[in-house]
C-alpha positions in Angstrom: 0.1 -0.2 0.1 2.6 2.4 1.0 4.5 1.7 -2.3 1.2 2.6 -3.9 0.7 6.0 -2.3 4.1 7.4 -3.1 3.6 7.4 -6.5 -0.1 8.6 -6.5 0.9 11.5 -4.4 4.1 12.7 -6.6 1.3 12.4 -9.8 -0.6 14.9 -8.2 2.1 17.1 -6.9 2.9 17.3 -10.4 -0.3 17.9 -11.6 -0.9 20.8 -9.1 2.3 22.1 -10.5 1.4 22.1 -13.8 -2.1 23.5 -13.2 0.0 26.4 -11.0 2.2 26.6 -14.0 -0.8 27.2 -16.3 -2.4 29.7 -14.6 0.5 31.8 -14.3 1.2 31.3 -17.6 -2.6 32.4 -18.6 -2.1 35.3 -16.1 1.1 36.6 -17.9 -0.4 36.4 -21.3 -3.8 38.3 -20.0 -1.3 41.3 -18.3 0.3 41.7 -21.6 -2.3 41.5 -23.7 -4.2 44.1 -21.7 -0.9 46.4 -21.8 -0.2 45.3 -25.6 -4.1 45.9 -26.7 -5.7 49.5 -27.0 -9.3 50.2 -28.5 -9.5 53.6 -30.5 -13.0 55.4 -30.5 -14.8 56.2 -33.9 -13.9 60.3 -32.4 -10.2 59.4 -31.3 -6.5 59.0 -32.8 -4.2 57.8 -30.9 -0.2 59.3 -31.9 1.9 56.5 -31.6 5.6 56.9 -30.2 7.7 53.8 -30.4 11.3 54.0 -28.8 10.3 58.2 -28.4 10.0 58.5 -32.0 6.5 59.6 -33.4 5.0 57.7 -36.6 4.0 59.6 -39.3 0.3 59.0 -38.9 -2.0 58.8 -35.9 -3.6 55.2 -35.5 -7.0 54.3 -35.0 -9.9 53.7 -35.2 -10.3 50.3 -33.8 -7.9 47.8 -31.8 -4.0 48.8 -32.0 -1.5 46.5 -30.7 1.7 47.8 -29.0 4.8 46.7 -27.1 4.5 47.7 -23.3 7.4 49.6 -22.5 8.8 49.9 -25.9 5.6 51.8 -27.5 3.6 55.0 -26.2 0.3 56.1 -26.8 -1.4 59.3 -27.0 -5.2 60.1 -27.3 -6.4 62.9 -29.3 -10.4 63.7 -29.5 -11.4 65.6 -32.9 -14.8 66.1 -31.8 -15.4 69.9 -31.6 -14.6 71.3 -28.1 -15.8 74.4 -27.0 -13.7 76.9 -24.8 -15.7 79.8 -22.7 -13.4 83.5 -22.3 -14.2 84.7 -19.2 -15.1 88.3 -19.1 -12.5 90.6 -19.8 -12.3 94.6 -19.6 -11.8 96.2 -22.9 -11.4 99.6 -23.2 -12.9 100.4 -27.2 -11.7 102.6 -29.5 -14.1 105.8 -27.9 -12.7 105.2 -24.2 -15.2 103.3 -23.0 -14.9 100.3 -20.7 -16.6 97.3 -21.1 -16.6 93.8 -20.1 -16.8 91.0 -23.1 -17.0 87.3 -22.6 -16.7 84.7 -25.5 -16.8 81.1 -26.4 -14.8 79.8 -29.1 -15.2 76.3 -31.1 -12.1 74.5 -31.9 -11.6 71.4 -33.5 -8.5 68.8 -33.7 -7.6 68.4 -37.7 -4.2 66.9 -37.3 -3.6 64.8 -33.9 0.4 64.5 -34.4 0.9 68.2 -35.0 -1.3 69.1 -32.3 0.5 66.9 -29.8 3.9 67.8 -30.9 3.3 71.8 -31.7 2.0 72.6 -28.4 2.3 72.0 -24.5 -1.4 72.0 -24.2 -3.0 72.5 -27.3 -6.8 73.3 -25.1 -5.2 75.8 -22.6 -3.2 77.2 -25.9 -6.0 78.0 -27.8 -7.7 79.8 -24.5 -5.0 82.2 -24.2 -4.6 83.0 -27.5 -8.2 84.2 -27.7 -8.2 86.0 -24.8 -5.6 88.2 -26.5 -7.0 88.2 -29.3 -10.7 89.3 -28.0 -8.9 92.6 -26.5 -6.9 93.2 -29.4 -10.1 93.0 -31.8 -12.4 94.9 -29.1 -9.8 98.1 -28.6 -10.1 98.3 -32.8 -14.1 99.1 -32.9 -16.3 101.8 -31.2 -18.8 101.0 -28.8 -21.8 102.1 -31.7 -20.1 99.8 -34.6 -19.4 96.9 -31.9 -23.2 96.7 -30.6 -24.5 96.7 -34.1 -21.7 94.6 -36.1 -21.2 92.2 -34.0 -21.2 89.3 -36.6 -18.2 91.1 -38.3 -16.2 91.3 -35.2 -17.0 87.5 -34.5 -15.3 86.7 -38.0 -12.7 88.7 -37.4 -12.0 87.1 -34.2 -12.2 83.8 -35.9 -9.9 84.8 -38.7 -7.1 86.2 -36.0 -7.5 83.0 -33.7 -7.2 80.7 -36.5 -4.1 82.4 -38.2 -2.5 81.3 -34.9 -3.8 77.6 -34.1 -3.5 76.6 -37.6 0.1 75.8 -36.9 -0.9 73.6 -34.2 -3.3 71.5 -36.3 -6.1 72.9 -34.4 -8.9 74.5 -36.8 -11.1 77.5 -35.1 -15.1 76.5 -36.3 -16.8 79.9 -34.3 -16.5 82.6 -32.2 -19.1 84.1 -30.4 -19.4 87.3 -28.4 -21.6 86.0 -25.6 -22.2 89.1 -23.4 -21.3 92.6 -23.6 -21.9 94.1 -20.0 -21.8 98.0 -20.2 -21.7 100.8 -17.3 -24.9 101.8 -15.5 -24.4 105.8 -16.4 -23.5 104.5 -20.1 -26.9 102.5 -20.2 -28.8 105.6 -18.7 -27.6 107.4 -21.3 -28.3 105.0 -24.4 -32.0 104.9 -22.7 -32.2 108.8 -23.0 -30.9 108.7 -26.4 -33.4 105.3 -27.4 -36.2 107.1 -25.8 -35.4 110.9 -28.2 -35.2 108.9 -31.1 -38.6 106.8 -30.1 -40.6 110.6 -29.7 -38.7 112.2 -32.8 -40.1 108.9 -35.1 -43.5 109.4 -33.2 -43.8 113.1 -34.3 -42.6 112.9 -37.9 -44.9 110.2 -38.0 -47.9 112.2 -36.7 -47.3 115.4 -38.8 -46.7 112.9 -42.0 -50.0 111.8 -41.2 -51.7 114.9 -40.4 -50.1 116.3 -44.0 -51.7 113.1 -45.8 -55.0 114.1 -44.1 -54.8 117.6 -44.9 -54.3 116.8 -48.5 -57.5 114.1 -48.6 -59.7 116.5 -46.7 -58.2 119.2 -49.6 -59.7 117.1 -52.1 -63.0 115.9 -50.5 -63.5 119.7 -50.0 -63.1 120.6 -53.5 -65.4 117.4 -54.8 -68.0 118.5 -52.3 -67.7 122.3 -53.7 -68.6 120.9 -57.3 -71.5 119.3 -56.6 -73.9 121.1 -53.8 -76.2 118.4 -53.3 -73.2 116.0 -52.1 -72.7 119.1 -48.8 -76.3 118.7 -48.2 -76.3 114.9 -47.9 -73.0 115.1 -46.0 -74.4 117.4 -43.7 -77.9 114.9 -43.2 -75.9 112.1 -42.3 -73.9 114.1 -39.7 -77.1 114.8 -38.4 -78.4 111.1 -38.4 -75.4 110.0 -37.0 -75.5 112.2 -34.3 -79.0 111.7 -33.4 -78.2 107.8 -33.1 -76.0 108.6 -30.0 -79.6 109.7 -28.1 -78.6 113.1 -27.2 -80.9 115.1 -25.6 -79.6 118.5 -27.1 -78.4 118.7 -30.6 -76.6 121.7 -31.9 -76.6 121.7 -35.7 -75.1 124.4 -37.8 -76.5 125.1 -40.7 -74.2 125.6 -43.5 -74.6 129.0 -45.5 -74.7 127.1 -49.1 -78.4 125.8 -48.3 -79.6 129.6 -48.3 -78.2 130.8 -51.5 -80.9 129.1 -53.2 -83.6 131.5 -51.2 -81.5 134.6 -51.4 -81.3 133.7 -55.1 -85.0 133.5 -55.6 -85.7 137.0 -53.6 -83.1 138.8 -56.3 -84.8 137.4 -59.2 -88.6 138.4 -57.8 -87.1 142.1 -57.8 -87.1 142.5 -53.9 -85.3 145.8 -52.6 -83.8 146.6 -49.3 -85.8 149.4 -48.2 -83.2 152.8 -47.8 -82.7 153.7 -44.6 -82.2 157.6 -43.8 -79.2 158.7 -42.3 -79.4 161.3 -39.3 -76.3 163.6 -39.5 -75.1 164.2 -35.8 -76.2 167.2 -34.0 -73.7 170.4 -33.9 -71.7 170.8 -31.1 -73.5 173.7 -28.5 -71.8 177.1 -28.8 -70.2 178.3 -25.6 -72.4 180.9 -23.4 -71.9 184.7 -23.4 -69.6 185.9 -20.2 -71.9 187.1 -17.7 -75.1 185.3 -18.8 -76.1 181.7 -17.5 -78.9 181.2 -19.8 -81.8 183.2 -21.3 -84.6 184.6 -19.1 -86.9 182.5 -18.1 -85.1 179.2 -17.7 -86.0 179.0 -21.0 -83.3 176.8 -23.2 -82.2 178.1 -26.6 -82.8 176.1 -30.0 -80.2 174.0 -30.8 -78.5 173.3 -27.5 -78.1 170.0 -25.7 -81.4 170.5 -23.8 -83.4 170.9 -27.0 -86.3 168.5 -27.3 -86.1 166.3 -30.8 -87.1 167.7 -33.5 -91.2 166.6 -34.8 -90.7 166.7 -38.4 -88.3 166.5 -40.9 -88.5 170.1 -41.9 -87.2 170.8 -38.4 -84.4 168.3 -38.9 -82.9 169.6 -42.1 -84.4 172.9 -42.1 -83.6 175.1 -45.8 -81.3 172.0 -46.7 -82.6 169.3 -49.3 -82.5 165.8 -47.8 -80.2 163.3 -48.9 -81.7 161.0 -51.8 -82.2 157.2 -50.7 -79.9 154.6 -51.6 -80.0 153.0 -55.2 
C-alpha cells in the first residue's frame, strides 16, 4: 500500500504544479495583452511613439497593438470642443470700458501636430482667444461693436485661426456672448433711444396730418363741385349725431343751403328799403360871459337841452334831404 501511495502523491503534486504554471502563464498573457492591446473609438485618434520616435500617421479607430515599455500612445479627440473665455475688461476705440466674454469652438484636424506643436492645445487656444479678443475689441467703437457683432465675430475667428493652425487646430466659430456696459452708459443710451422714438412718433404724426389735409382738400373740392353732396353730408352728420340718443343737438346750417332762397329773392325784384341816415347834432356854442342862460329858464334852440325835432323840416331846415340809396 505504501508503495502505491507514494507514486499517486507524486503524480498529484506534479499535476498541481502544472496547473499553477498554466495559471501563471495565462495571467502573464492576460496582463501582456491588456497592456499591448488598445481600443480607439471612432472620434479619437492615437499618436504612436516607439522608443521616443513618433510615427508619421495617427492610428485608429479600432484595435491597436503595441509593445509595452517600447511603445506609447497618446489619444486625441477629434470632436468639436468648446472653450469659454471669461469676462475681459476691454477699452473700446472711443474710450469706453466694457466687460466682454465669448465662446470659441475649435477642432483638432492634425492629431500629430496637436501633440508635437504645443504642450496643451486646449489651454493655448484659450489664451490666444483671450488676447485676440482684447486686441480686436480695442479697434472698434462701441456703436459699431453693438450694431455689427457678426463682423467682429468673423474678424476674431480669422485672427485666432491664424495662430492655431500651426498646432493642427482649426477654429470653427467664435461668438461674443455678452457685452456688459457701465450703468451710466446704459442710462444715457436709454435716454437717447427714448428721444429717437419720440422724434419718430412726431414725424409719423406730422406725416399723417399732411396726408389727412391733402385728402380733406380733395374731398372739399369734390363737395364744392356738387352742392347736393354737401347737403347729403350734412344730413348724414345729423343722423349720426341723433343715433347717440342725445337730448340736445347743436347742428350748424351751412350758408350754402340759403343761397337758393337768396337767389330767388333777387330774381323776384325784392329790394331793401332805404334807411335815412341822421347826421349828428352840431356842438353847442359856449355861453356868453355874464349870462347864465335865457330869461325865464328857457333853453335856446340848438342846445343840448333842446327837445327832439318833430318833423323832417325841423331836422333838415332849408337843406334838401339826402337821396335814398339806389
